[in-house]
Legacy VTK file of the C-alpha trace (Angstrom):
# vtk DataFile Version 3.0
C-alpha trace
ASCII
DATASET POLYDATA
POINTS 202 float
21.527 37.798 -36.821
23.745 35.929 -34.364
21.183 36.466 -31.620
18.374 35.231 -33.864
20.300 32.123 -34.835
21.280 31.445 -31.234
17.770 31.601 -29.766
15.446 31.497 -32.770
13.365 34.323 -31.340
13.895 37.904 -30.212
11.407 39.673 -27.937
11.298 43.454 -27.802
10.572 43.383 -24.064
13.826 41.512 -23.399
16.181 43.114 -25.956
14.602 46.307 -27.317
17.674 47.613 -29.134
18.342 44.384 -31.037
14.649 44.071 -31.866
14.598 47.600 -33.312
17.637 46.794 -35.454
16.040 43.645 -36.854
12.586 45.179 -37.340
14.072 48.262 -38.990
16.206 46.385 -41.510
14.572 43.032 -42.208
15.728 43.109 -45.837
19.402 43.116 -44.811
18.789 40.455 -42.152
17.046 38.231 -44.688
19.922 38.704 -47.119
22.256 37.270 -44.483
19.885 34.411 -43.668
19.102 33.540 -47.291
22.134 31.236 -47.841
20.885 29.202 -44.858
17.373 28.859 -46.369
16.013 30.888 -43.444
14.210 34.200 -43.048
13.160 36.465 -40.223
9.525 37.227 -39.529
8.612 40.269 -37.481
5.440 40.776 -35.454
5.575 44.519 -34.776
2.301 44.431 -32.883
3.583 42.021 -30.236
7.244 43.025 -30.382
8.503 39.706 -31.674
11.017 38.603 -34.314
11.665 34.946 -35.059
13.485 32.753 -37.530
11.516 30.569 -39.941
12.413 28.206 -42.739
12.205 30.028 -46.057
9.088 29.287 -48.158
9.650 26.505 -50.653
12.531 24.949 -48.729
12.548 21.232 -49.450
15.685 19.087 -49.418
16.104 16.656 -52.280
14.227 13.416 -51.773
11.926 14.680 -48.998
8.258 15.528 -49.196
6.898 18.787 -47.808
5.438 17.266 -44.656
8.643 15.578 -43.545
11.285 18.240 -44.214
14.304 18.556 -42.011
16.613 21.536 -41.680
20.054 21.387 -40.075
19.433 24.567 -38.059
15.725 24.285 -37.268
14.135 21.751 -34.974
10.863 20.438 -36.356
8.274 20.746 -33.627
6.288 17.626 -32.867
3.740 17.838 -30.064
1.664 15.133 -28.480
-2.111 15.433 -28.556
-2.122 16.563 -24.901
0.523 19.214 -25.560
-1.399 20.440 -28.614
-4.640 20.727 -26.672
-2.969 22.686 -23.885
-1.294 24.968 -26.422
-4.674 25.681 -28.036
-6.138 26.514 -24.600
-3.213 28.813 -23.789
-3.525 30.575 -27.144
-7.199 31.267 -26.501
-6.349 32.688 -23.064
-3.539 34.794 -24.534
-5.730 36.345 -27.229
-8.563 36.951 -24.774
-6.242 38.787 -22.360
-4.850 40.815 -25.259
-8.360 41.947 -26.137
-9.049 42.889 -22.532
-5.740 44.531 -21.605
-4.264 45.598 -24.919
-1.387 44.393 -27.054
2.068 44.231 -25.561
0.894 43.842 -21.973
2.485 40.791 -20.295
-0.059 37.982 -19.982
0.112 36.040 -16.716
-2.097 33.085 -15.872
-2.679 31.112 -12.684
-1.861 27.439 -13.169
-4.972 26.417 -11.208
-7.187 28.103 -13.804
-5.964 25.617 -16.423
-6.859 22.451 -14.518
-10.603 22.564 -15.163
-10.130 23.511 -18.831
-7.717 20.666 -19.446
-10.064 18.212 -17.745
-12.776 19.018 -20.328
-10.582 17.614 -23.097
-8.519 14.953 -21.343
-10.958 13.780 -18.712
-10.425 13.487 -14.984
-7.878 11.144 -13.439
-9.838 11.173 -10.170
-6.825 12.547 -8.328
-6.048 16.241 -7.881
-2.390 15.407 -7.346
-2.183 13.385 -10.554
-3.904 16.127 -12.552
-1.509 18.740 -11.186
1.464 16.556 -12.062
0.091 15.996 -15.567
-0.418 19.735 -16.106
3.011 20.541 -14.659
4.713 18.099 -17.023
2.829 19.518 -20.026
3.719 23.111 -19.104
7.357 22.180 -18.652
7.434 20.555 -22.093
5.916 23.673 -23.676
8.379 25.894 -21.809
11.117 24.184 -23.775
9.486 25.508 -26.951
9.468 29.114 -25.700
5.724 29.634 -25.354
5.436 29.830 -21.548
7.684 30.770 -18.651
8.436 28.428 -15.800
5.922 28.309 -12.943
6.801 31.022 -10.415
6.415 31.175 -6.637
2.815 32.402 -7.037
1.929 29.305 -9.102
1.544 31.444 -12.214
3.059 31.411 -15.681
3.719 34.124 -18.244
2.409 33.398 -21.733
4.895 34.334 -24.432
3.768 35.915 -27.732
5.464 33.203 -29.802
2.516 30.914 -29.059
0.282 32.900 -31.422
2.550 31.947 -34.319
3.193 28.411 -33.158
-0.507 27.703 -32.625
-1.594 29.403 -35.834
-4.943 28.731 -37.563
-3.367 26.185 -39.921
-1.924 24.129 -37.058
-5.159 24.385 -35.082
-7.098 23.114 -38.101
-4.729 20.138 -38.262
-5.405 19.481 -34.579
-9.162 19.648 -35.129
-8.939 17.185 -38.007
-6.956 14.817 -35.804
-9.593 15.115 -33.059
-12.251 14.251 -35.633
-10.374 11.129 -36.676
-9.828 10.074 -33.046
-13.508 10.607 -32.293
-14.586 8.667 -35.389
-12.339 5.770 -34.394
-13.987 5.560 -30.964
-17.573 6.136 -32.026
-18.588 2.659 -33.161
-22.290 2.988 -32.448
-21.749 5.084 -29.299
-22.262 8.746 -28.563
-18.541 9.556 -28.837
-19.063 12.869 -30.600
-19.532 14.841 -27.401
-15.838 15.433 -26.792
-15.326 16.678 -30.336
-18.195 19.128 -30.019
-16.601 20.513 -26.890
-13.262 20.813 -28.714
-14.924 22.727 -31.552
-16.578 25.178 -29.183
-13.450 25.670 -27.122
-11.009 26.046 -30.005
-9.499 29.541 -30.356
LINES 1 203
202 0 1 2 3 4 5 6 7 8 9 10 11 12 13 14 15 16 17 18 19 20 21 22 23 24 25 26 27 28 29 30 31 32 33 34 35 36 37 38 39 40 41 42 43 44 45 46 47 48 49 50 51 52 53 54 55 56 57 58 59 60 61 62 63 64 65 66 67 68 69 70 71 72 73 74 75 76 77 78 79 80 81 82 83 84 85 86 87 88 89 90 91 92 93 94 95 96 97 98 99 100 101 102 103 104 105 106 107 108 109 110 111 112 113 114 115 116 117 118 119 120 121 122 123 124 125 126 127 128 129 130 131 132 133 134 135 136 137 138 139 140 141 142 143 144 145 146 147 148 149 150 151 152 153 154 155 156 157 158 159 160 161 162 163 164 165 166 167 168 169 170 171 172 173 174 175 176 177 178 179 180 181 182 183 184 185 186 187 188 189 190 191 192 193 194 195 196 197 198 199 200 201
């Protein structure tokens, strides 16, 4: 429980013994987390345990969309970060289908440049696009979904991204893209980008 509260997530590949303890006795772990309005969720398939706010948690005077919790940081991503996360999730799930569950998923940074350009457009400068992608990856690394870029210019995709970029959050992103497209489509053919986003969404 201390490890879960310290890091928020526990990966079987990194700490197999602790993961087995949590996965094997989630009822006792949840009993200890219950006074904090938290619970543990276990993804046995991917070897992942993580802390989540208990269902129904809502401090007095706050609506459900704006809750705050003293021990949990509410994740707020920019549109660019959200788009990259959706791309990474698609890559992660595709590699899982090809290689099997539990196999580490590594991805060359260069392979993301063209995909990101589809959604964000080209800056006209390879250096600027690399810097933009590097900054986005670094921001997502802080949320535990990717590793830092290694000497081979590759990253490791972490299984937590599947839960962070879940279907509900992706639907919210798609709705936001629709509203952005509608706002910029005053008599012009501005729907093209949205169509691409629909086709490319995981």
